[in-house]
DOKE-849155 format. One record per residue (C-alpha): x, y, z; residue number from 1. Coordinates in Angstrom, 1 decimal. Layout:
REM residues N
<atom <X; Y; Z>; NUM>
...
//
This chain:
REM residues 88
<atom <4.7; 58.3; 44.5>; 1>
<atom <7.6; 59.2; 46.7>; 2>
<atom <8.5; 62.7; 47.5>; 3>
<atom <11.5; 64.5; 48.9>; 4>
<atom <11.1; 68.2; 49.8>; 5>
<atom <13.5; 70.7; 51.3>; 6>
<atom <11.6; 72.7; 53.9>; 7>
<atom <13.4; 76.0; 53.0>; 8>
<atom <12.2; 76.9; 49.6>; 9>
<atom <10.4; 73.6; 48.7>; 10>
<atom <13.0; 72.3; 46.3>; 11>
<atom <13.2; 68.5; 45.8>; 12>
<atom <11.7; 65.9; 43.5>; 13>
<atom <9.2; 63.0; 43.4>; 14>
<atom <9.0; 59.7; 41.6>; 15>
<atom <9.2; 56.0; 42.1>; 16>
<atom <13.0; 56.0; 42.6>; 17>
<atom <14.0; 56.4; 46.3>; 18>
<atom <17.3; 55.1; 47.7>; 19>
<atom <19.5; 55.7; 50.7>; 20>
<atom <23.1; 55.6; 49.5>; 21>
<atom <26.0; 54.7; 51.8>; 22>
<atom <29.5; 53.3; 51.6>; 23>
<atom <30.6; 49.7; 52.1>; 24>
<atom <32.6; 48.7; 55.2>; 25>
<atom <35.9; 49.5; 53.5>; 26>
<atom <34.6; 52.9; 52.4>; 27>
<atom <35.6; 52.4; 48.8>; 28>
<atom <32.3; 51.6; 47.1>; 29>
<atom <28.8; 53.0; 47.3>; 30>
<atom <25.9; 50.6; 48.2>; 31>
<atom <22.1; 51.0; 48.5>; 32>
<atom <21.2; 50.6; 52.1>; 33>
<atom <17.4; 51.1; 51.8>; 34>
<atom <14.7; 53.2; 50.3>; 35>
<atom <14.0; 55.5; 53.3>; 36>
<atom <16.2; 58.1; 54.9>; 37>
<atom <19.0; 56.6; 57.0>; 38>
<atom <21.5; 58.5; 59.2>; 39>
<atom <24.9; 58.5; 57.5>; 40>
<atom <23.5; 58.1; 54.0>; 41>
<atom <22.7; 60.4; 51.1>; 42>
<atom <19.0; 60.3; 50.1>; 43>
<atom <18.0; 60.3; 46.4>; 44>
<atom <14.4; 60.6; 45.1>; 45>
<atom <13.3; 61.0; 41.5>; 46>
<atom <12.8; 59.1; 38.2>; 47>
<atom <14.3; 55.8; 37.3>; 48>
<atom <14.4; 56.8; 33.6>; 49>
<atom <15.8; 60.0; 32.0>; 50>
<atom <13.3; 62.9; 31.8>; 51>
<atom <13.4; 65.7; 29.3>; 52>
<atom <16.3; 68.1; 29.1>; 53>
<atom <14.3; 70.8; 30.8>; 54>
<atom <13.9; 68.9; 34.1>; 55>
<atom <16.1; 67.1; 36.6>; 56>
<atom <16.1; 63.3; 36.9>; 57>
<atom <16.4; 63.2; 40.7>; 58>
<atom <17.3; 65.1; 43.8>; 59>
<atom <20.1; 64.0; 46.1>; 60>
<atom <20.7; 65.3; 49.6>; 61>
<atom <23.9; 65.6; 51.5>; 62>
<atom <24.5; 63.1; 54.4>; 63>
<atom <21.5; 62.6; 56.7>; 64>
<atom <22.7; 63.6; 60.1>; 65>
<atom <19.5; 63.2; 62.2>; 66>
<atom <16.1; 61.7; 61.9>; 67>
<atom <13.7; 64.2; 63.6>; 68>
<atom <10.3; 62.5; 63.1>; 69>
<atom <9.4; 59.2; 61.5>; 70>
<atom <6.1; 57.4; 60.8>; 71>
<atom <5.3; 54.6; 58.4>; 72>
<atom <4.9; 57.0; 55.4>; 73>
<atom <6.8; 60.1; 56.6>; 74>
<atom <10.3; 61.0; 57.7>; 75>
<atom <11.5; 64.5; 58.6>; 76>
<atom <15.3; 64.7; 58.7>; 77>
<atom <18.3; 67.1; 58.9>; 78>
<atom <21.4; 67.2; 56.7>; 79>
<atom <24.4; 69.4; 57.1>; 80>
<atom <22.7; 71.9; 54.8>; 81>
<atom <18.9; 71.7; 55.2>; 82>
<atom <15.8; 70.1; 56.7>; 83>
<atom <13.8; 67.7; 54.5>; 84>
<atom <10.5; 65.8; 54.4>; 85>
<atom <10.3; 62.4; 52.7>; 86>
<atom <6.9; 60.9; 52.1>; 87>
<atom <5.6; 57.7; 50.5>; 88>
//
């Protein structure tokens, strides 16, 4: 299970879906660049299928600006808005 948690308030999500979303070289199409946080990408974690109407399907961050700490199963990173922890 993968988790993404905002350090202020604990919001986020968990599931088997984890992708780092970036732009192609032309900047006109989104591409998946990996499954861990990457500087310059949005990070999205959650469900690969739709959940019930009472719950979100996934959580997406704003652009990752800095990787603060990284191990094999853990990444602490900063976006323009917040600090996050990603774990696998």
